[in-house]
N, C-alpha and C positions, 0 to 999 in steps of 0.2 A: 703181208708186209711188202712194202715197196722195195724193189731191187735197188742196188747202188746206182745203176745206170739211170733208172727212172728218177731217182732222188736228185742226181746230178743235173738232169735235164730241167727238173722243176726249179732247181737253184739258178740255172742259167736263165730260165724264163722270168724269174723274179728280178734278176740283175737287169735284164733287158727292159722289163716294164718300168723299173725305177730309172733307168737311163733315158728312156723315151719321155717319161714325165719331166725329167729335168731339162732335156733339150727342147721339149715343146714349150715349156715355160720361158726359156730363153728366146725361142723363136717368136713367141707372142710379144716380147719386149722389142725384138728386131722389127716386127711389123708395125708397132706403134711408132718407132723412130722413123721408119721409112714413110709412114703417113705424115709425120711432122715435116720431113724433108719435102715431100710432095706439096704440102701446104705452103712451105716457105718459097718453093719455086713459083707457085701460083700467085701468091700475094706479093712476093718480093721482100727482100730484107733491106731495111733502110738503116744506114749508118749515119750517126751525127754526134754533135757535141751538146750536152746539157750543162749550162753554166750553174744551175742550181738543181737540187734533187728533184726528180720527177717521179720516182717510184720508191717503194720500200718493201723489203722482205723481212718478216719477223718470225722468230721461232719461240714458242712458249715452252719452257722447260721446268722440271722439278728436280731438285737436288736433294740427295739423301746421304747421311753419314756413310762412309765406306769403311769396311773392315780391311786392314792392311796386314802386313806381315809382322808388324810391331804395334807401337802406339801412335803411329803417325795420324795426324788430323787431316782427313781428306773428305771431299764431297764429290760424289758422282752425279752427273746430270743425265737426264733421259728426256728425250723430246716428247712433247704432248701434241702440239699443233703447229702448223705452218700457215702463214698468211702472206699473200701478195696484195699489194695496194698501190694504185696510182694516186699520187698526191697532186698531179696537175703540173702544168708548166709548158715550156717550149723546148724544142729540139732543133738545133741549127744544122742543116745539111748543106751540101754543096750548092744546091739550086733553090732552097726555100727554108722557111722557118715553119716547122710544123707544131701544131698545138695539141696538147693532151688534156683531156678533161678529168677532173678528180672523180673517183668512184667507178671508173671503168672496170669491167670484168677483166682481170689481169692475171698473168703468170710471170713472176719476176725471178730471173736467174742471176745470182750473184756468185762471185768466185769463192769467197770465203767470208766468214764472220769474225770479228774481234770479240772474244768472249772471256778475256782475262779478268782476274780480280784486281780491283783498283787499289786496295789497301788492306793492311792487316785488320783494321777495324771493321772493314766491310766483310772480310772472311770470317771473323769471330761472330759477327751478327748472323751471317748466313749459316754458320755451323750450328749455332744454337737452334735455328729453325730446322736445319737438316736432321736433327736428332728427333724431331717430333713426327707424329704420324702423317701430318699433312705435308711435311717436307718444306724445303726452301723453293719458292717459286720465283722465276725471273723471266723476263722477256728480252731476247736478244734481237736488236733491230739493225739492219744495214740499209742505209740510204744510197740510192743509186744516182750518181751524177757523173760528169765527165764524158768519156767516150762511151756511147751506148748504141746497141743494135736493137731495132724494133721490127716485129712482124705483125702487121695489122691491115685494116682496110683504110686506104687513104681516100679522102673526099675533100678536094680543094686543099685548104691550109690545115685541115684537121686529120688526125688518124685515130681510129677507135677499133674496138674489138669486132671481129666478124661475127655473124649470127651463130656460127657453129663452133666457135672456139674462142678462148680468151685472147686479150692482146698480150703478146710476148714481148717483154722488155728485158734485155740481157746485157751483162757487163762484158761480154765477149761474143764472138761470132757463133750464133747457135748452129749454123750449118756444119762447121768444123767439129763442134762438140758431138753433134749426132752422128756424123760420118765415122769419127773415131770409135764411138760406142758400138756402132753397127759392125765395124771391123773387129772389135774385141769380142763381141758376142758370137760372130760368125766363126772366128778362130776357136772359141770355147766349144761351140756346137760340134765343129769338125773334129776337134781334139778328143772330146768325150766319146763320139761315135767310133773314132779310130781305135782309141784304147779298149773300148768295149769289144770291138770286133777282134783285135789282137788277142785279148783274153779268151774269147770264145774259141778262137782257132787253137790256142794252146790247150784249153780244157778238153777239146774234142780230138786232140792229136792222138792217133793210135800208138800203142794200145791204150784204151780207156783205162784210167787209173794207174797208168804208168808214171814214170818220173816226170815227164813233160806235162802230162795231163793233170797230175797233182799240183805242180807248180802253177799251172793255169787256174786251177780251183782256188788256190791260196791267194793269187793275185785278184781273182774275182771277188773274194771276200773283202780284201783291202779296198778295192775299187768301190764295192757296194757301200762301204762304211764312209767313204770320203766323197763320193760324187754328189750327194745331197747337200752337205755343208758347202762344197765348192759352188754348187748352183745358188745357194743362198748368198754366199759371198759375192759372186758376180752380179747377182740381182741388186744387192745393196750398192755395189760400186758403180752401177750405171743408172741409178735413180736420177731422174731429172733434177736439176739444182733447186727447183722450187720446193721439192719435198725431200732434198738430200738430208741425211741424218747428220745433226751437229754433235750431239752428245757432249763429251768433254769432261774435265775434272778440275777441281782446285785442290791444291796441296799447300798446307801452311808451311812457310819456310821455317827451317831449324826444328821442325818436329821430328820425332824418332821414326825409323823405318826406312826401307829401301825398296826400290822398284815402284811400279805403278799400283794404284789402288785396285783391289781385286773385285769386290762386289759390294753392292749397296745393302744396308741393313734395313 
């Protein structure tokens, strides 16, 4: 039979393996963002004004009837597919008018989608479909116009996708977005490692299995249970806008129940 000390060391080893897996996953996202920033520096970021929509971002969703804390009628939406598309047009910059061709390999970043329900009639129709096995299918589309930032290969009056990456069209400065996410992920990685190190110090504080050591072990268990969900949450929070989760829900006004829809049936 293993001694208490050896079992404690095994538990610490499992905690550190889990911690390193979470931090390595976060570091992988950091490296991807740094590569994006490097590509932006190499190609340059072009800012301009599009008088008409030049790109679209679409999210295909399925909605299902949600169970609530009472009899409220609600629909929960889950994302199925994301699509970025260049519709073509022109972008006016300070020194030129650049043309974009329809059908370019693209990655479209939008700030948000408007995905509300238009009317009670629309909700009732969607709710009837949401109760079926297929669910209620919808496509949420955001057209990109106005102030736009583009990262691509410029040739004369045209700009198109480089050979090794899609043409990036964003509704905001993509460099700032990437830098903020790199800072957030770096802080997360350092915090996770620091907390794991502090817990290890407490768990190994002499005498082993004394009061301080037991407190460290208890904190280690809590940390073990929370660090992976925290890693998943941070991963979802820094997903690039072209594949950021939209989800959402519709709730019929004046139906019974309180709080948010809980889960889809």
